[in-house]
Structures are given as structure tokens and as C-alpha cells.
VMD Tcl script that builds the backbone (N, CA, C; Angstrom):
set m [mol new atoms 387]
animate dup $m
set s [atomselect $m all]
$s set {name element resname resid chain x y z} {
  {N N MET 1 A 78.031 107.969 94.676}
  {CA C MET 1 A 77.750 108.503 95.896}
  {C C MET 1 A 79.100 108.184 96.763}
  {N N SER 2 A 79.387 109.159 97.240}
  {CA C SER 2 A 80.658 109.296 98.099}
  {C C SER 2 A 80.428 108.493 99.499}
  {N N LEU 3 A 79.493 108.534 100.124}
  {CA C LEU 3 A 79.494 107.876 101.323}
  {C C LEU 3 A 78.033 107.001 101.743}
  {N N ASP 4 A 78.330 105.946 102.302}
  {CA C ASP 4 A 76.878 105.283 102.679}
  {C C ASP 4 A 76.434 105.684 103.979}
  {N N VAL 5 A 75.540 106.575 103.866}
  {CA C VAL 5 A 75.004 107.267 105.124}
  {C C VAL 5 A 73.793 106.823 105.766}
  {N N SER 6 A 73.972 106.368 107.101}
  {CA C SER 6 A 72.949 105.641 107.857}
  {C C SER 6 A 71.825 106.603 107.968}
  {N N PRO 7 A 70.552 105.950 108.242}
  {CA C PRO 7 A 69.313 106.813 108.523}
  {C C PRO 7 A 69.669 107.823 109.711}
  {N N ALA 8 A 70.224 107.278 110.607}
  {CA C ALA 8 A 70.564 107.975 111.862}
  {C C ALA 8 A 71.493 109.336 111.489}
  {N N LEU 9 A 72.560 109.117 110.505}
  {CA C LEU 9 A 73.325 110.450 110.286}
  {C C LEU 9 A 72.539 111.321 109.277}
  {N N LEU 10 A 71.826 110.758 108.519}
  {CA C LEU 10 A 70.751 111.501 107.755}
  {C C LEU 10 A 69.729 112.345 108.614}
  {N N ALA 11 A 69.265 111.566 109.477}
  {CA C ALA 11 A 68.353 112.525 110.600}
  {C C ALA 11 A 69.058 113.696 111.428}
  {N N GLN 12 A 70.458 113.457 111.645}
  {CA C GLN 12 A 70.994 114.459 112.240}
  {C C GLN 12 A 71.406 115.607 111.211}
  {N N ALA 13 A 71.716 115.294 109.904}
  {CA C ALA 13 A 71.910 116.397 108.897}
  {C C ALA 13 A 70.628 116.989 108.801}
  {N N GLU 14 A 69.568 116.254 108.604}
  {CA C GLU 14 A 68.148 117.041 108.511}
  {C C GLU 14 A 67.842 118.092 109.580}
  {N N HIS 15 A 68.457 117.906 110.692}
  {CA C HIS 15 A 68.373 118.802 112.033}
  {C C HIS 15 A 69.479 119.785 112.011}
  {N N GLY 16 A 70.085 119.754 111.093}
  {CA C GLY 16 A 71.198 120.700 110.949}
  {C C GLY 16 A 72.563 120.553 111.924}
  {N N ARG 17 A 72.586 119.559 112.483}
  {CA C ARG 17 A 73.855 119.266 113.381}
  {C C ARG 17 A 74.227 117.983 113.269}
  {N N VAL 18 A 75.471 117.709 112.589}
  {CA C VAL 18 A 75.958 116.329 112.549}
  {C C VAL 18 A 77.216 116.163 113.773}
  {N N ASN 19 A 77.031 115.079 114.313}
  {CA C ASN 19 A 78.165 114.885 115.081}
  {C C ASN 19 A 79.432 114.423 114.332}
  {N N GLN 20 A 80.472 115.096 114.433}
  {CA C GLN 20 A 81.827 114.774 113.835}
  {C C GLN 20 A 82.253 113.260 114.008}
  {N N ALA 21 A 82.167 112.828 114.987}
  {CA C ALA 21 A 82.603 111.316 115.387}
  {C C ALA 21 A 81.738 110.502 114.311}
  {N N ASP 22 A 80.410 110.666 114.492}
  {CA C ASP 22 A 79.581 109.962 113.557}
  {C C ASP 22 A 79.905 110.093 112.050}
  {N N PHE 23 A 80.047 111.292 111.793}
  {CA C PHE 23 A 80.485 111.585 110.224}
  {C C PHE 23 A 81.739 110.938 110.051}
  {N N LEU 24 A 82.701 110.902 110.591}
  {CA C LEU 24 A 84.059 110.237 110.451}
  {C C LEU 24 A 84.010 108.732 110.541}
  {N N ASP 25 A 82.972 108.295 111.273}
  {CA C ASP 25 A 82.592 106.648 111.261}
  {C C ASP 25 A 82.151 106.364 109.853}
  {N N THR 26 A 81.414 107.194 109.412}
  {CA C THR 26 A 80.796 106.943 108.129}
  {C C THR 26 A 81.857 106.784 106.882}
  {N N VAL 27 A 82.844 108.115 107.145}
  {CA C VAL 27 A 83.692 108.192 106.241}
  {C C VAL 27 A 84.789 106.879 106.278}
  {N N ARG 28 A 85.101 106.376 107.434}
  {CA C ARG 28 A 85.974 105.386 107.732}
  {C C ARG 28 A 85.449 104.173 107.150}
  {N N ALA 29 A 84.038 103.914 107.170}
  {CA C ALA 29 A 83.289 102.659 106.721}
  {C C ALA 29 A 83.034 102.831 105.145}
  {N N SER 30 A 82.717 104.058 104.566}
  {CA C SER 30 A 82.593 104.277 103.257}
  {C C SER 30 A 83.743 104.471 102.259}
  {N N LEU 31 A 84.860 105.058 102.984}
  {CA C LEU 31 A 86.183 105.173 102.089}
  {C C LEU 31 A 87.237 104.475 102.950}
  {N N PRO 32 A 87.414 103.378 103.216}
  {CA C PRO 32 A 88.382 102.705 104.211}
  {C C PRO 32 A 89.818 103.154 103.681}
  {N N TYR 33 A 89.922 102.971 102.357}
  {CA C TYR 33 A 91.393 103.072 102.022}
  {C C TYR 33 A 91.815 104.493 102.206}
  {N N ALA 34 A 90.995 105.532 101.696}
  {CA C ALA 34 A 91.367 107.002 101.913}
  {C C ALA 34 A 91.406 106.997 103.328}
  {N N TYR 35 A 90.772 106.608 104.261}
  {CA C TYR 35 A 90.896 106.745 105.652}
  {C C TYR 35 A 92.193 106.314 106.179}
  {N N GLN 36 A 92.347 104.999 105.570}
  {CA C GLN 36 A 93.703 104.284 106.185}
  {C C GLN 36 A 94.965 105.108 105.810}
  {N N VAL 37 A 94.999 105.558 104.409}
  {CA C VAL 37 A 96.155 106.491 104.091}
  {C C VAL 37 A 96.264 107.620 104.846}
  {N N VAL 38 A 95.380 108.433 105.159}
  {CA C VAL 38 A 95.524 109.603 105.884}
  {C C VAL 38 A 95.800 109.080 107.490}
  {N N ALA 39 A 95.339 108.147 108.089}
  {CA C ALA 39 A 95.798 107.557 109.292}
  {C C ALA 39 A 96.986 107.443 109.527}
  {N N GLY 40 A 97.535 106.504 108.287}
  {CA C GLY 40 A 99.014 106.122 108.337}
  {C C GLY 40 A 99.980 107.142 108.212}
  {N N LEU 41 A 99.540 108.237 107.251}
  {CA C LEU 41 A 100.574 109.380 107.244}
  {C C LEU 41 A 100.640 110.399 108.414}
  {N N SER 42 A 99.427 110.121 109.164}
  {CA C SER 42 A 99.240 110.917 110.321}
  {C C SER 42 A 100.282 110.428 111.407}
  {N N THR 43 A 100.264 109.011 111.554}
  {CA C THR 43 A 101.233 108.214 112.510}
  {C C THR 43 A 102.439 108.341 112.132}
  {N N GLU 44 A 102.726 108.395 110.766}
  {CA C GLU 44 A 104.259 108.579 110.202}
  {C C GLU 44 A 104.762 109.885 110.603}
  {N N LEU 45 A 103.924 110.717 110.458}
  {CA C LEU 45 A 104.211 112.239 110.546}
  {C C LEU 45 A 104.655 112.243 112.193}
  {N N SER 46 A 103.803 111.979 113.052}
  {CA C SER 46 A 103.839 112.289 114.436}
  {C C SER 46 A 105.121 111.478 115.094}
  {N N GLY 47 A 105.651 110.449 114.047}
  {CA C GLY 47 A 106.662 109.783 114.702}
  {C C GLY 47 A 108.041 110.459 114.292}
  {N N THR 48 A 108.000 111.795 113.558}
  {CA C THR 48 A 109.305 112.294 112.989}
  {C C THR 48 A 109.306 113.810 113.363}
  {N N GLU 49 A 110.152 114.471 113.025}
  {CA C GLU 49 A 110.309 115.926 113.206}
  {C C GLU 49 A 109.941 116.593 111.745}
  {N N ASP 50 A 110.079 115.746 110.780}
  {CA C ASP 50 A 109.855 116.184 109.187}
  {C C ASP 50 A 108.546 117.113 109.312}
  {N N GLU 51 A 108.684 118.072 108.382}
  {CA C GLU 51 A 107.568 119.002 108.294}
  {C C GLU 51 A 106.345 118.363 107.418}
  {N N PHE 52 A 106.452 117.209 106.620}
  {CA C PHE 52 A 105.528 116.357 106.070}
  {C C PHE 52 A 106.093 114.978 105.767}
  {N N THR 53 A 104.888 114.027 105.213}
  {CA C THR 53 A 105.187 112.890 104.870}
  {C C THR 53 A 104.151 112.586 103.784}
  {N N THR 54 A 104.585 111.503 102.837}
  {CA C THR 54 A 103.787 111.516 101.798}
  {C C THR 54 A 103.647 109.930 101.391}
  {N N ASP 55 A 102.344 109.758 100.852}
  {CA C ASP 55 A 102.243 108.365 100.369}
  {C C ASP 55 A 102.206 108.491 98.806}
  {N N ASN 56 A 102.970 107.692 98.171}
  {CA C ASN 56 A 103.050 107.746 96.599}
  {C C ASN 56 A 102.722 106.583 96.014}
  {N N THR 57 A 101.920 105.680 96.860}
  {CA C THR 57 A 101.565 104.263 96.394}
  {C C THR 57 A 100.634 104.451 95.314}
  {N N THR 58 A 100.883 103.514 94.107}
  {CA C THR 58 A 99.833 103.568 92.889}
  {C C THR 58 A 98.652 102.677 93.378}
  {N N PRO 59 A 97.502 103.439 93.757}
  {CA C PRO 59 A 96.345 102.573 94.180}
  {C C PRO 59 A 95.708 101.720 93.034}
  {N N THR 60 A 94.767 100.951 93.359}
  {CA C THR 60 A 93.931 100.437 92.470}
  {C C THR 60 A 92.795 101.478 91.960}
  {N N ASP 61 A 92.033 101.157 90.909}
  {CA C ASP 61 A 91.118 102.130 90.458}
  {C C ASP 61 A 90.076 102.444 91.690}
  {N N GLU 62 A 89.778 101.558 92.321}
  {CA C GLU 62 A 88.520 101.646 93.440}
  {C C GLU 62 A 89.179 102.512 94.545}
  {N N GLU 63 A 90.611 102.229 94.798}
  {CA C GLU 63 A 91.370 103.031 95.726}
  {C C GLU 63 A 91.221 104.395 95.588}
  {N N ARG 64 A 91.594 104.492 94.233}
  {CA C ARG 64 A 91.866 106.033 93.765}
  {C C ARG 64 A 90.451 106.544 93.634}
  {N N ALA 65 A 89.495 106.161 93.619}
  {CA C ALA 65 A 88.233 106.566 93.471}
  {C C ALA 65 A 87.911 107.009 94.866}
  {N N GLN 66 A 88.433 106.274 95.858}
  {CA C GLN 66 A 88.017 106.679 97.401}
  {C C GLN 66 A 89.020 108.015 97.555}
  {N N LEU 67 A 90.084 107.988 97.243}
  {CA C LEU 67 A 91.009 109.308 97.495}
  {C C LEU 67 A 90.492 110.345 96.758}
  {N N LEU 68 A 90.035 110.359 95.572}
  {CA C LEU 68 A 89.320 111.256 95.017}
  {C C LEU 68 A 87.992 111.874 95.651}
  {N N ARG 69 A 87.523 111.037 96.081}
  {CA C ARG 69 A 86.074 111.441 96.759}
  {C C ARG 69 A 86.564 112.146 98.079}
  {N N ALA 70 A 87.352 111.502 98.908}
  {CA C ALA 70 A 87.556 112.095 100.167}
  {C C ALA 70 A 88.449 113.450 100.051}
  {N N LEU 71 A 89.217 113.577 99.204}
  {CA C LEU 71 A 90.107 114.576 99.132}
  {C C LEU 71 A 89.378 115.780 98.371}
  {N N ALA 72 A 88.475 115.285 97.571}
  {CA C ALA 72 A 87.633 116.243 96.863}
  {C C ALA 72 A 86.575 117.089 97.506}
  {N N SER 73 A 86.172 116.484 98.507}
  {CA C SER 73 A 85.157 117.134 99.253}
  {C C SER 73 A 85.668 117.785 100.498}
  {N N ASN 74 A 85.257 119.151 100.484}
  {CA C ASN 74 A 85.781 120.116 101.611}
  {C C ASN 74 A 85.531 119.425 102.916}
  {N N ALA 75 A 84.145 119.057 103.197}
  {CA C ALA 75 A 83.654 118.328 104.511}
  {C C ALA 75 A 84.507 117.166 104.969}
  {N N ILE 76 A 84.637 116.267 103.892}
  {CA C ILE 76 A 85.451 115.052 104.327}
  {C C ILE 76 A 86.875 115.356 104.539}
  {N N ARG 77 A 87.342 116.002 103.674}
  {CA C ARG 77 A 88.787 116.400 103.683}
  {C C ARG 77 A 89.347 117.140 105.119}
  {N N GLY 78 A 88.254 118.362 105.381}
  {CA C GLY 78 A 88.473 119.066 106.532}
  {C C GLY 78 A 88.334 118.228 107.939}
  {N N SER 79 A 87.278 117.257 107.780}
  {CA C SER 79 A 87.089 116.492 108.923}
  {C C SER 79 A 88.341 115.632 109.315}
  {N N LEU 80 A 88.867 114.881 107.957}
  {CA C LEU 80 A 90.048 114.029 108.332}
  {C C LEU 80 A 91.147 115.111 108.796}
  {N N GLU 81 A 91.337 116.162 108.260}
  {CA C GLU 81 A 92.478 117.162 108.855}
  {C C GLU 81 A 92.463 117.348 110.255}
  {N N ASP 82 A 91.090 117.698 110.637}
  {CA C ASP 82 A 90.981 118.012 112.035}
  {C C ASP 82 A 91.040 116.964 112.925}
  {N N HIS 83 A 90.530 115.767 112.610}
  {CA C HIS 83 A 90.666 114.498 113.312}
  {C C HIS 83 A 92.065 113.997 113.477}
  {N N PHE 84 A 92.798 114.249 112.470}
  {CA C PHE 84 A 94.442 113.427 112.498}
  {C C PHE 84 A 95.267 114.676 112.665}
  {N N GLY 85 A 94.867 115.928 112.881}
  {CA C GLY 85 A 95.728 117.133 113.150}
  {C C GLY 85 A 96.973 117.104 112.157}
  {N N VAL 86 A 96.319 117.254 110.722}
  {CA C VAL 86 A 97.229 117.449 109.640}
  {C C VAL 86 A 96.665 118.256 108.764}
  {N N LYS 87 A 97.550 118.731 107.653}
  {CA C LYS 87 A 97.028 119.629 106.535}
  {C C LYS 87 A 97.232 118.729 105.522}
  {N N LEU 88 A 96.220 118.491 104.609}
  {CA C LEU 88 A 96.369 117.343 103.593}
  {C C LEU 88 A 96.824 118.150 102.247}
  {N N ALA 89 A 97.669 117.530 101.148}
  {CA C ALA 89 A 97.742 118.050 100.091}
  {C C ALA 89 A 97.761 116.904 99.054}
  {N N PHE 90 A 97.381 117.174 97.717}
  {CA C PHE 90 A 96.882 115.879 96.940}
  {C C PHE 90 A 97.530 116.422 95.671}
  {N N VAL 91 A 98.187 115.322 94.850}
  {CA C VAL 91 A 98.966 115.476 93.567}
  {C C VAL 91 A 98.517 114.254 92.715}
  {N N ASN 92 A 98.111 114.642 91.658}
  {CA C ASN 92 A 97.860 113.639 90.491}
  {C C ASN 92 A 96.992 112.441 90.950}
  {N N CYS 93 A 96.027 112.672 91.586}
  {CA C CYS 93 A 94.899 111.718 92.145}
  {C C CYS 93 A 95.261 110.547 92.742}
  {N N HIS 94 A 96.790 110.536 93.253}
  {CA C HIS 94 A 97.006 109.380 94.098}
  {C C HIS 94 A 98.175 109.849 95.113}
  {N N ARG 95 A 98.778 110.770 94.990}
  {CA C ARG 95 A 99.953 110.936 95.860}
  {C C ARG 95 A 99.338 112.014 96.992}
  {N N VAL 96 A 99.290 111.610 98.027}
  {CA C VAL 96 A 98.763 112.382 99.363}
  {C C VAL 96 A 99.944 112.669 100.313}
  {N N GLY 97 A 99.838 114.159 100.538}
  {CA C GLY 97 A 100.966 114.505 101.595}
  {C C GLY 97 A 100.230 114.999 102.921}
  {N N ALA 98 A 100.832 114.479 103.969}
  {CA C ALA 98 A 100.214 115.125 105.262}
  {C C ALA 98 A 101.409 116.105 105.891}
  {N N PHE 99 A 101.029 117.377 106.107}
  {CA C PHE 99 A 101.640 118.283 106.552}
  {C C PHE 99 A 101.452 118.845 107.984}
  {N N ARG 100 A 102.477 119.411 108.876}
  {CA C ARG 100 A 102.103 119.639 110.076}
  {C C ARG 100 A 101.151 121.301 109.934}
  {N N PRO 101 A 100.082 121.163 110.573}
  {CA C PRO 101 A 99.380 122.451 110.310}
  {C C PRO 101 A 100.269 123.746 110.777}
  {N N GLY 102 A 99.899 124.549 109.841}
  {CA C GLY 102 A 100.661 126.116 109.747}
  {C C GLY 102 A 101.840 125.880 109.139}
  {N N THR 103 A 102.134 124.829 108.282}
  {CA C THR 103 A 103.265 124.871 107.467}
  {C C THR 103 A 102.854 125.219 106.018}
  {N N GLU 104 A 101.663 125.621 105.724}
  {CA C GLU 104 A 101.399 125.870 104.475}
  {C C GLU 104 A 101.827 126.919 103.679}
  {N N ASP 105 A 102.592 127.755 104.357}
  {CA C ASP 105 A 103.175 128.888 103.745}
  {C C ASP 105 A 104.685 128.544 103.709}
  {N N GLY 106 A 105.161 127.319 103.976}
  {CA C GLY 106 A 106.624 126.961 103.889}
  {C C GLY 106 A 107.113 126.496 102.679}
  {N N ASP 107 A 108.185 126.302 102.411}
  {CA C ASP 107 A 108.729 125.847 101.080}
  {C C ASP 107 A 108.284 124.456 100.667}
  {N N ALA 108 A 108.355 123.408 101.696}
  {CA C ALA 108 A 107.893 122.069 101.506}
  {C C ALA 108 A 106.421 122.077 100.933}
  {N N TYR 109 A 105.506 122.901 101.422}
  {CA C TYR 109 A 104.231 122.743 101.328}
  {C C TYR 109 A 103.970 123.183 99.687}
  {N N ARG 110 A 104.679 124.352 99.521}
  {CA C ARG 110 A 104.637 125.198 98.106}
  {C C ARG 110 A 105.118 124.328 97.113}
  {N N GLU 111 A 106.403 123.659 97.450}
  {CA C GLU 111 A 106.872 122.652 96.382}
  {C C GLU 111 A 105.834 121.677 96.055}
  {N N PHE 112 A 105.390 121.088 97.184}
  {CA C PHE 112 A 104.617 119.734 96.929}
  {C C PHE 112 A 103.339 120.133 96.017}
  {N N THR 113 A 102.769 121.452 96.296}
  {CA C THR 113 A 101.499 121.672 95.596}
  {C C THR 113 A 101.817 122.592 94.344}
  {N N SER 114 A 102.894 122.610 94.029}
  {CA C SER 114 A 103.249 123.385 93.027}
  {C C SER 114 A 102.872 122.900 91.675}
  {N N LEU 115 A 102.803 123.809 90.412}
  {CA C LEU 115 A 102.659 123.382 89.164}
  {C C LEU 115 A 103.701 122.371 88.770}
  {N N HIS 116 A 104.801 122.697 89.018}
  {CA C HIS 116 A 105.956 121.881 88.428}
  {C C HIS 116 A 106.064 120.463 89.109}
  {N N ASN 117 A 105.736 120.543 90.270}
  {CA C ASN 117 A 105.450 118.939 91.162}
  {C C ASN 117 A 104.293 118.235 90.390}
  {N N GLN 118 A 103.147 118.845 90.074}
  {CA C GLN 118 A 102.149 118.357 89.318}
  {C C GLN 118 A 102.341 117.665 88.140}
  {N N ILE 119 A 103.325 118.343 87.348}
  {CA C ILE 119 A 103.608 117.906 86.181}
  {C C ILE 119 A 104.622 116.800 86.147}
  {N N ARG 120 A 105.516 116.860 87.176}
  {CA C ARG 120 A 106.512 115.719 87.338}
  {C C ARG 120 A 105.833 114.463 87.819}
  {N N ASN 121 A 104.748 114.582 88.456}
  {CA C ASN 121 A 104.115 113.288 88.976}
  {C C ASN 121 A 103.167 112.918 88.081}
  {N N GLN 122 A 103.118 113.524 86.767}
  {CA C GLN 122 A 102.324 112.596 85.587}
  {C C GLN 122 A 102.982 111.552 85.127}
  {N N SER 123 A 102.120 110.525 84.613}
  {CA C SER 123 A 102.775 109.320 84.049}
  {C C SER 123 A 101.552 108.694 83.192}
  {N N PRO 124 A 101.713 108.243 82.108}
  {CA C PRO 124 A 100.840 107.655 81.198}
  {C C PRO 124 A 99.772 106.585 81.778}
  {N N GLU 125 A 100.207 105.751 82.645}
  {CA C GLU 125 A 99.009 104.910 83.303}
  {C C GLU 125 A 98.158 105.606 84.012}
  {N N LEU 126 A 98.422 106.759 84.643}
  {CA C LEU 126 A 97.540 107.558 85.391}
  {C C LEU 126 A 96.876 108.783 84.744}
  {N N ARG 127 A 97.043 108.872 83.479}
  {CA C ARG 127 A 96.427 109.975 82.850}
  {C C ARG 127 A 94.910 110.059 82.874}
  {N N SER 128 A 94.140 109.183 82.999}
  {CA C SER 128 A 92.814 109.135 83.004}
  {C C SER 128 A 92.244 109.231 84.445}
  {N N CYS 129 A 93.105 109.243 85.408}
  {CA C CYS 129 A 92.554 109.339 86.656}
  {C C CYS 129 A 91.918 110.590 87.064}
}
mol reanalyze $m
mol bondsrecalc $m
mol representation Tube
mol addrep $m
């Protein structure tokens, strides 16, 4: 299971309207490592003029699982992007990039998400991630 959903949030979902702040609180509590990575990248990016910033920390298996759950879910990923004002990119189950919104057509984003960058970020210890 990706998220530890409270009965209150489940009731919201059953009525078809989920408060995004409540959803993000659930993401923060359920996937704290993934949330921290995105928050840190957002803070780092806002302090620069750079087009993007990246975290290439090799996480533990539990941390990697959180990143995978957060970034593989359109709802979670989109909510994190909206909340932090970034466009996220993900390479090899651990390398997260935060880009300024609107730069997805730029060279840096295309390079980060390219096939050859995926290959360059492979390593034997991360093969089974």
C-alpha cells in the first residue's frame, strides 16, 4: 500500500472531493523520505537561477520504495509538483530532478530524461530496484 489513509480522507474520497492539503499531509506522513527529497529540491531550486536541481543520493531500500511509490503515482507526483511548484523527473529509481515548470521542452530536461542518461545512471547495485 502506498499511503496510510485516514478514515476522514477515505470519506472525502468516497464523496468524490479530496482536499489537496489533506492528501499532501497523508503523503508527507506515509512517504516521508520522498516528501523530504522533493521539498529539499524545491528549496534548493528556488535559491538558484538554475533550470533544475537533482538529488542523486543512493537511498536505502525503504527510501527507494517511497520514491518509487510517490513518483510512479500520477496523483501523488502531480500533487507534489503542484504544491512545490516544480516539474519532477526520475531516473533509475533513485535520481530525482526538480525542474522549473515550463522547461520540459528545454535541453536540460530532455537530457535528464533521455535514454542515454538512463543507461549512464545504471549500476550493478541498483539493478533490481
